[in-house]
N, CA, C and O of each residue as an XYZ file, in Angstrom:
244
protein
N     159.530    138.766     62.278
C     158.989    139.587     62.024
C     157.952    138.303     63.086
O     158.362    137.178     63.371
N     156.836    138.778     63.428
C     155.602    137.817     65.200
C     154.982    137.214     63.142
O     155.103    137.656     62.000
N     154.229    135.779     63.976
C     153.655    134.972     62.298
C     152.190    135.272     63.624
O     151.906    135.688     64.747
N     151.685    134.664     62.357
C     150.029    134.975     63.629
C     149.837    133.267     64.779
O     149.663    133.097     65.986
N     150.023    132.117     63.332
C     150.157    131.108     64.325
C     151.247    130.180     63.581
O     150.960    129.216     62.872
N     152.644    130.673     63.886
C     153.405    129.527     63.243
C     153.520    128.107     63.794
O     153.293    127.692     64.931
N     153.995    127.372     62.529
C     153.679    125.950     63.895
C     155.197    126.192     64.562
O     156.112    126.967     64.284
N     155.004    125.081     65.646
C     155.345    125.289     66.674
C     156.130    123.896     66.989
O     155.661    122.758     66.985
N     157.516    124.335     67.276
C     158.573    122.856     67.429
C     158.684    121.831     67.900
O     158.098    122.446     68.791
N     158.899    120.437     68.397
C     158.967    119.863     69.398
C     160.152    120.610     70.032
O     159.858    121.557     70.760
N     161.108    120.393     69.902
C     161.863    121.372     71.083
C     162.373    122.386     70.691
O     162.932    121.912     69.702
N     162.669    123.575     70.678
C     162.301    124.845     70.776
C     164.122    125.478     70.865
O     164.457    125.613     72.042
N     165.166    125.825     69.930
C     165.617    126.529     69.903
C     166.554    127.496     71.653
O     166.142    128.629     71.903
N     167.105    127.199     72.115
C     167.554    128.180     73.553
C     168.451    128.854     73.568
O     169.561    128.381     73.323
N     168.316    129.929     73.803
C     170.189    131.191     73.802
C     169.757    132.223     74.931
O     168.702    132.775     75.241
N     170.734    132.224     75.281
C     170.642    133.637     76.158
C     169.719    134.937     75.872
O     168.796    135.356     76.572
N     170.134    135.378     74.852
C     169.489    136.506     73.798
C     168.430    136.146     72.761
O     168.482    135.006     72.299
N     167.291    137.134     72.257
C     166.003    136.099     71.243
C     167.015    135.790     70.627
O     168.162    136.138     70.347
N     165.784    134.555     70.410
C     166.254    133.885     68.763
C     165.430    134.401     67.546
O     164.335    134.933     67.723
N     165.878    134.266     66.522
C     164.499    134.151     65.650
C     163.738    133.678     65.267
O     163.425    134.115     64.159
N     162.756    132.343     65.863
C     162.174    131.336     67.089
C     161.363    132.611     67.749
O     160.357    133.209     67.368
N     161.837    132.703     68.383
C     161.439    133.794     69.230
C     160.481    134.952     68.761
O     159.438    135.372     69.262
N     161.416    135.461     67.248
C     160.512    136.870     67.094
C     159.630    136.119     66.429
O     158.666    136.856     66.220
N     159.369    134.767     65.857
C     158.670    134.315     65.654
C     157.526    133.614     65.700
O     156.916    132.942     64.868
N     157.328    133.928     66.966
C     156.364    133.030     68.044
C     156.400    133.695     69.531
O     156.318    133.118     70.615
N     156.627    135.845     69.099
C     156.514    136.017     70.351
C     154.678    136.164     69.994
O     154.221    136.277     71.132
N     153.678    136.206     69.182
C     153.142    135.615     69.121
C     151.786    135.055     70.570
O     150.789    135.214     71.274
N     152.837    134.408     70.136
C     152.106    133.160     70.973
C     152.539    133.150     72.324
O     151.783    132.682     73.175
N     153.702    133.621     72.655
C     154.373    133.931     73.660
C     153.222    134.280     74.769
O     152.901    133.861     75.881
N     152.648    135.581     73.571
C     151.712    136.528     74.247
C     150.175    135.933     74.545
O     149.535    136.345     75.512
N     149.750    135.133     73.814
C     148.503    134.603     73.568
C     148.710    133.520     75.526
O     148.134    133.355     76.602
N     149.898    133.143     74.783
C     149.810    131.709     75.953
C     149.554    132.653     77.782
O     148.842    132.164     78.660
N     150.310    133.984     77.943
C     150.442    134.598     79.253
C     149.150    135.185     79.059
O     149.147    136.016     79.967
N     147.955    135.310     78.420
C     147.291    136.137     78.447
C     145.861    135.017     78.915
O     144.835    135.322     79.522
N     146.179    134.016     78.504
C     145.717    133.045     78.902
C     145.450    132.760     80.108
O     144.403    132.824     80.752
N     147.242    132.202     80.555
C     147.655    132.262     81.896
C     146.658    133.903     82.754
O     146.420    133.777     83.955
N     146.213    135.179     82.096
C     146.437    135.701     83.414
C     145.034    135.878     83.629
O     144.488    136.592     84.471
N     144.383    134.941     82.532
C     143.156    135.062     82.501
C     141.890    133.683     83.156
O     140.730    133.295     83.019
N     143.596    133.308     84.153
C     143.570    131.942     84.549
C     142.955    130.701     83.369
O     141.893    130.128     83.611
N     143.339    130.551     82.763
C     143.116    129.641     81.359
C     143.416    128.201     82.541
O     143.908    128.081     83.662
N     142.626    127.040     81.234
C     142.871    125.359     82.233
C     144.239    125.658     81.253
O     144.048    126.490     80.365
N     145.834    124.949     81.350
C     146.855    125.350     80.857
C     146.701    123.728     79.850
O     147.316    123.748     78.783
N     146.167    122.833     80.081
C     145.752    121.950     78.888
C     144.518    122.665     77.504
O     144.456    122.162     76.382
N     143.758    123.745     77.897
C     143.216    124.251     76.725
C     144.271    124.999     76.179
O     144.751    124.890     75.050
N     144.642    125.896     77.229
C     146.004    126.686     76.331
C     146.328    126.530     75.371
O     146.001    127.020     74.291
N     147.275    125.557     75.765
C     147.919    123.814     75.122
C     147.442    123.191     73.178
O     148.023    122.708     72.206
N     145.869    123.689     73.626
C     145.203    123.104     73.125
C     145.074    124.037     71.656
O     145.257    123.928     70.444
N     144.686    124.886     72.549
C     144.264    126.486     71.306
C     145.695    127.063     71.073
O     146.536    126.360     70.513
N     145.863    127.781     71.309
C     147.252    127.686     71.289
C     148.745    127.501     70.773
O     149.559    128.287     70.289
N     148.767    126.490     70.994
C     150.220    125.386     70.776
C     149.592    124.646     69.564
O     150.116    124.729     68.454
N     148.793    124.132     69.720
C     147.758    123.034     68.131
C     148.187    121.574     69.249
O     148.840    120.643     68.778
N     147.764    121.562     70.592
C     148.802    120.238     71.280
C     147.851    119.914     71.529
O     146.869    120.657     71.552
N     147.835    117.962     71.956
C     146.592    117.623     72.807
C     147.882    116.944     73.659
O     148.943    116.388     73.373
N     147.134    117.332     74.903
C     148.333    117.229     76.313
C     147.667    116.189     77.077
O     148.132    116.074     78.211
N     146.687    115.373     76.785
C     146.678    113.725     76.744
C     147.147    112.520     76.362
O     147.261    111.435     76.934
N     147.552    113.178     74.600
C     147.866    112.390     73.559
C     149.583    112.651     73.445
O     150.300    111.805     72.911
N     149.979    113.570     73.856
C     151.382    114.082     73.405
C     151.689    114.798     75.148
O     151.948    115.972     75.414
N     151.585    113.952     75.844
C     152.064    114.522     77.569
C     154.166    114.842     77.823
O     154.866    115.677     78.396
N     154.379    113.639     77.022
C     156.059    114.225     76.093
C     155.935    115.642     76.135
O     156.523    116.393     76.913
N     155.209    115.923     75.332
C     156.252    117.420     74.130
C     155.806    119.076     75.318
O     156.191    120.242     75.230
N     154.875    118.388     76.302
C     154.394    119.365     76.949
C     155.100    119.804     78.472
O     154.645    120.751     79.113
């Protein structure tokens, strides 16, 4: 089940099929897509949605 504000891993798992991580982060993915569709700056979206500071942690984004 999708979580409203799940913990974001530094390295997300990758697979050809949907993973449990993907299922947990479905809402996160939608929030990022919505931010992009609204023309939001990706740095602001990273701060709000991913709880990451792109200036302090550029290697994570």
